[in-house]
Structure formats: C-alpha cells, structure tokens
N, C-alpha and C positions, 0 to 999 in steps of 0.2 A: 504494500500500500504506500509506504513512504517513497519507494522507488518510482512509482507512478506519479506521485505529486512532484518529486524532484525532477523527473523527466519533463513533465508538463511545464514546470517553472522555467527550465532551461529553454524549452522551445518557445515559450511566451517571451522571454527576455530576448532571445535571438531574433524573433520576428518583430518585436517592438523596436529594436535598435537598428533595423535595416532601412536603408533608403534615406532620402532627403525629404524633410517635411516641406510642404508648399507645392505649388504647381511645378510641373516638369517643363523644361525649356531646353532648347539647343543653344549652346554658347556660340557667340560669333567667332568665326575663325580669325586668326591674326592676319594683319595686312601683309601682303607680299611686298618685298622691296622692289622698287622700280629698277629694271635692268639699265645699265649704262649703255649709251649708244656706242656702236662699234666704230672705231676710227679706221678709215681706209688706209692701206699701206702706202707709204711714201713712194712716189714715182721717181725713178732716177732722172737726173737732168738730161734733157735732149739737146744735143749739139746741132747747130745749124750748118756746120761745115761737114760735108760728106766726102769721104775719100773716094776718088774715081779712078 
C-alpha cells in the first residue's frame, strides 16, 4: 500500500514539474549576418604598346 502511494506521488510530482507554464510559442530565430559583397579580382594592367 505504501509503495502504491509512493509511486503515485513520484508520478504526480514528475508530471506536475514538466513543461513550461503559459501559452506555447515558437521563439524567433536569430538574425542572419549580412554577407559581405565579393570584391572582383584585380585586373593586370594592359599595355598599349604591342610587340609586332
């Protein structure tokens, strides 16, 4: 008899302590950082004199 009361008390305490009180909600996700714009590679200087 005492075992049944003890088991019932454990189950009651476990169920009473579970979860968050109040309404359920989905948390807002963290903001993603903005990607930095890609810098195009530097072009080598073009010479105007062409060897012929």
